[in-house]
N, C-alpha and C positions, 0 to 999 in steps of 0.2 A: 717615142722617146724611150730608150732603154733605161730601166731603173737602176740606181746604184745599189751596192750591197747594203743590206740591213742587218747589222749585228746588234742583238739585245743582250745585255748583261743582267742576269737575275741572281738573287741571293738574299738571304736573311739580313737583318739589321747588323751592321758591323762586319759583313763578309768581305768588304774591300771593293765594292762595285765602282764607287765614284773615283777612287784613285786609279783603278785599272782603266776606267773609261778615259780619264785624262791622259794617261801614259800611252794608251793605244792610239788615241786621237793624235797626239804629238808625233808618235812613231810612224803612223800610217798616213797622216794627213786627212783623216776622215772627220766629218762633222760630228761633234759630240752634243747630245741632248742629256742634260743632267736632271736628276730628280728634283722637283720643286720643294725642297725642304726648308731652306733658310728664309724664304719669303712666304712660307705657309702661315696664314693667319690663324689656323686652328691647332697647330701641332702642340704648342705648350699647353693649351687648355685640354687637349685630348689626353695627354699623359697624366694630367692632374685629375681628370674625371672622364674615363673612357665611356661609360654608358651615356653621359650627357652629350659628348661631342663626336662619337664614333661615326654616325651617319654623315654629319657635316664634313668631317675629315675625308671620308671615302669619296664623297661627291666631288670635293675639291680636287683630290688626286685624279679621279676619273676624268674630270673636265680638262685638267692640264695635260694629262698624258694623251687624251684623245686629240687635242689640238696639235701636239707634237707629232703624233703618228700620222695624222692627215698630211702634215707638211712633208714627212718622210716619204709617204706614198706618192707624193706629187713630184719628187725631186729625182734628178739623174745623178746626184752626188751620193757617195757612200756615207752611211750614218752609223753611229754607235749610240745606243740608248741605254742610259743608266736606269735600270729597273723597267720591267715590261708592264703594260697595261693589264695583262692577264693576272699578275700577282695581286692586284687590287681586289679582284673578286675571288680568285682561287685560294689565296693565302690569308689576306688581312680581313676582308669582310666575313669570310667563312669562319675564321678563328674567333673573331669578335662575337659573332652570333653564337657559336658553340660554347663560348665561355660566359655567355650572358651579358656581354657588353654592348650588344646591338639587338634590338627587338626583332622578332620573326617578321613583323610587318615591314619594318625598315629594311631588313635584309632582302625580303621578297621584292620590294620596290626597287632596291638598288640593283639586284641581279637582273631584273627585267630590263632596266635601263641599260645596264652593261651589255647584255646580249644584243640589244638593238644597235648600240654604238659600234661594237667590235665587228658586226656583220659588214660594215662598210670599210674596214681597215685591211691593209696589206699585212700579212704575217711576216715575222722576221725570217730571214734566210737561215739564221743560226741563233740559237739561244745558248749563251755561255753561262752555265750554272755554277756559281761559286758556292761550294758547300763547306761548312765548318761545324764543329761540335758546339753545343751551347756554352761550354766553359770557355772555349776560345773566343766565341762571339762576345760574351760578357766582358772578357779581358780587354778586347779591342774597344768596346763601347766605353768602358771606364777610362781607358787610356786616352781616347780622343776628347773626352770631357765636355760633350755638348750639354748645355743646361737643360734642354728639352728632353733629354734621354735619361735624366737622373732617376726617373720613376720606373724605368724598365727593370723587370726582375727576370731571373733565370727561368721561372715557370712559364712566363709569356714567350720567351725566346724558344724554349723547348717545344711549346705548342706550335709555334710558327715553323720550326724545323720539321715536325711531323707533317704539317700541311704541305711543306715544300716537297718532301719525299713522295707524298701521295700525288701531288700535281705533276711531278716529273714523270711518274708512271703513265699518266694520261697524255701529257704533252708530247711524249715521244711517238705517239701514234699520229700526230698531226704536224709536227715540226721537227727539224733536226736539233738535237741537244748535245752539247759537249759539256760534260761534268768534270769539274776540277775540285779535288778535296784539298782545300787550302790549309788544313791542319798538317798535311804531309808534302804538299807541293808549293814551294816558295815562289811567289810572283812579284814580291816587292824587291825593287832594285834590279840590277842587270843580272838576273839569274838565268841559268840554262832553260828553265821552264818558261820564263817570260819570252826569251828569244825564240824558243820553239813555237810558242803561241803566235808571235808576230809572223814568223815564216809560214805557218799554217794559214793564217788569214791572207797573206800575200798570194799564196797559191789559190785560195778560194776566189779571190778577186784581184787579178793581176793588173787591172787597168790602172794607169798612173793618172791621177787627177790633181791639177793645180787649183787649189781652192782660193776664192777671194779672201783677202785679209780678214774681213769681218766674220768669216765662217771658220777660221782656224782656231784651234784650242789655245786658250791663254797660257 
C-alpha cells in the first residue's frame, strides 16, 4: 500500500496551526488531525500550576499524538497534523525543564519514553513551520480568548520561540521543513500566500483522493 502524503504543521502557541490545518483540509480534501486541546483534562490545571502538572500534561499529549501518528502511518490517505509529536519533547518538555517547571527526573523519564515511541513512527513528508514574534503570538492568544491560556506570559512564549528556532536547525537535517514567517506573510483568508501554499502542496502530492464523508474536515 502506497502511503498518502503526511503534512505536519508546527509552531508556537497562537501561530495559527489549527485554522490553517482546517482550511488546507477543506481545500485539498486531506484528513485533518487536530491537537487534543479542548478535551485535555490537564490543560487548565497546567497553566494554573506548571510544576505540579507539567509531566502529566506532556504524557497526555505524547499518548494522543502517538495514537494519531500510528494511524497516519497505516493509511493510504493524505493527512495534515496540527502540531507534531516532536514538539512535545523538543519544545515543551525541554523548556519546562529548563525553566524549572519539570524536574530533571521527570524530564529524563519522559524523553526516554518519547525516544522509544517515535522510533516506531513514520516521519512527516513535510513540516510546515509557522513562525511569529512573541508580541504577535501574545496578541493572537489574547484575541482568541481561551480561558486555559489566560496565564500565558510573553516570557514563556519567548522561551518557546527560542526552543523552536533551535529545533528547526536540527530538524532540517532529518526532515524537509518549509518555514513561513506569519508576521510578514498573510495566510488568513484568500491571500496570494495561501493560494501559493495550496498549489505547492498539490504539486507535492498530485493524487486526487475522494475521502469518505466521516474523514472530511467539518
